[in-house]
N, C-alpha and C positions, 0 to 999 in steps of 0.2 A: 083533395081541394073538395070543398064544399061547393053544390052545384049555383047556391045563390051568386056564392064568391066570384065564380066564373060568367055566369049570365052577369054580373055588374062589370066584369072587366070587359067581357064583350060590349055592353050596351056602352061604356064609357069610349071602349076604341070606336064605336061607331059615333059617338057623337063627336069624337075629335076628328075623325074624318070628314065625317059630313061638317064639322064645320069650315074645315080647312079648303074640302069642296065648293062651300057655300061659298065662300072669300075668295075664289081663283075664279068662278066665273062670275062674282059682282065686277070682279077687277078686269077681266077680259071685256064686260059689257062696257064698263068706264071707258076703257081705252077705246072701244069701237065706236061709241059716240062721239068721243074729242075728235078721233078721225074723220066722222063725217060732220062734224061742226068744222072741222078746220079747212076740208073739201068745200063744203058750202061756202065758209066766209072768202077761198081762194077766188071760188067762182063768181060770186058777188064782186068783188073786186076786178077781177080779170074783165069780165063783162063792161063795168065802168073804165078800165085802163084801157080795151081796144077800142071804144065809141071816143074817146080822148085824142087816142093816137090816130083814128080816122077825121077827127076835126081838124088835127095840126097837120096832117096830110095833104088837105083840102087847101089849109091856108099856105102851103109850099107851093101845090099846084097850081093855083090860081094865082100867086103872088101878091094876094089882097088879103087883107084884114077885114074877117066876116064877124059878124056876131058870135061871140063866144062864150056868151052867158048862160048859156043851157050847159056848160063844163061844169058839173059840180063833184065834188067829191064827198059824198053821202056816203056811199060803201065804203069806201078807204077808210072815214074817220069812226064808220060802224066796228066796222072789223080790224083793226089795227093791232088790239089786244090779243087775239086769236092769232093773227099771223104772226105777231111779236112771238108768241110761245112755240108756234110748231115750224117756223123758217129756221132755216140754219143763219148763223149771224152775216154770214157774207151775203146770200140771198136779202136778209131783210135789210144790210145796208143798202144794196142796191136798189129797192124798191122803195126805201123812204128816200134816197137821194133822189130818184125819179119823179116822187110826188112833191119833193121841197121844190126841187126846180119847177114843175109844175104852178106851185103856189105863188113863185116869186112871178112868173109869167104872169098869171092871171090878175094877182096884185098890179103889174106895172099895168096890163090892159085897163084896167078898172080905175087906176087911179090918171091914167092920161087921155083916155076917151079916146083911142086912137082910131083911124078910118082911112083910107084910100090903100095904095100900093105898101108892099112892105120894103122897106130900105134895105140896104145889106148887112147893117149891123141887127137887124130885127130878124131878118131872114135866120141868119146864124144863130141867132138865141133860138128861135122857134125849132130850127133843125136841131138844135143840141137836146132842146127837151123831147123833141120828136124821138128822137134816136134812145136817148135815156128811158123813154115809156116803152118805146118796142123791145130794149132789152131787157127790161123787166119783166115783160110779160113772157117774151120768148125763152129768156134763161131762167127764171126764176117761180114765176106765179104758174105757169101752166103746168110745172110739174106736181106743182102742191094741189092743182084745182083737178089733175086726172089721177094722179096714185095717192093724194093725200101723206100726211108726214112720215116721212122713212123711219125706221124702225131703228136707230142708229146703235142703241144700246143692245141688241138683239146681232147687229152686225159685229159689232164691236167683241160680244164676246163669242161669237162665229171664230173669228181671227185667231184673238188669243189663243180659245182652244186650238186650232187648226194648226198654230204656228208652235204648240208645245209637242204635238207630235214629229217624230223624228222622218224627214221625208223620204219618199221610197228613192230608189235608186233603180235606173232603168240601166243594163247590159245594152250596148251600144255596139255593133261590128263596125270596125272601122276599114280601109279596103285594105289592110294587109293582115286582117282576119286576126287582130291583136282584139282581144275584150279590153274596155274601159269601163270604169263607171262615171255616169253623168248625170247630173240631177235634172229634174225636168223643169222645163219653163213655163 
């Protein structure tokens, strides 16, 4: 082959490899940015939900209606789309349900201008909203806020690949010194 053809082939190969490397790096940086954004959104909503939970706990502890006008859901409203994208469906449903219950409570309080002691029905409703918010925090938001979105596709690929390979069998000696094959657990 001619030197010019060889040089052209190597140059073209370098361009192709460089293009793939650049695309892979850009993809990785994009995913990293998405994970950071998801963690930040979850942290903001987590802080808001924790404040709401403390306010509801104070209502239950003192059995008195206190002003809860300061309870707002601005972080939730601003971060809904990001959380919807990054939370698993079950986690998303739990968090949405907790915030829907909170919206019902806030709407009822603002419409009725309640004051004084909590009656039994009110206490049950406030306790249910408190429980839902606490569960959303502990069970769903905190994992996303600390660890970021899980890489489910990578985990699924790992388990599919792992299940394709034959399981190793271990030789175990029984009490009668007979050998038998046992699958690892």
